[in-house]
C-alpha positions, 0 to 999 in steps of 0.5 A: 080976311085971313091970311092964306095958311102956310104949312107948317112942319106937322102939317107938311104931309100930302097924299102921293100916288097910291102905290103897289107899297100900299099894302093891306093891314088890319085895323080895328075900333081904338079903346075910347073911354066915351064909347061902350067897349068893343065898338066896331067899324064896319068899314075896318076891314076894307082899310090898307096901309096909307100910301106915302105922303109928300110935302104940300098938303093943302085944304083946297077949299080953305085955300080957296076961301082964304081961310086957315085950317088945323090939320088935314084928313085924306078921303080913303075912298077917293084920296080927296083932302080937306080940313078937320073937324077942328078947322073953321071949314070941316071940309073932310066932314063936308066931303063925307056929307057930300059923297058918303065916303065913310073913312079918313086918314089923318095926314099929321105927321105925329098921328097915325089914325083913321076915322070912321064918319059913319060908326064914329070910331077911331081906327089904328092899325093892329 
């Protein structure tokens, strides 16, 4: 069995409580060489700036299973945290499948994008 993942510095971020400081911003589909120009996200207009983050985010499902993860994602709709598609559990994607919540923010400090599972596009703040 694998050792429970200790959060490395680039993953040391967790969702904070949503606060009034989370402001509305404009998001758009990022250019992607693998997809036709003009990709859009039908959910981009509903996104706000991600809330401030605090240390100690974990993928609860991975912790329960004793698995490691690669990166963490936060559901825009409900704040659930899960591991990315490069992780063994793919728990953020499983959350989307179970709930239909379409968009996640990356919680990595070196990433500032969102992903829409429905429209299959990266989203960046405009």
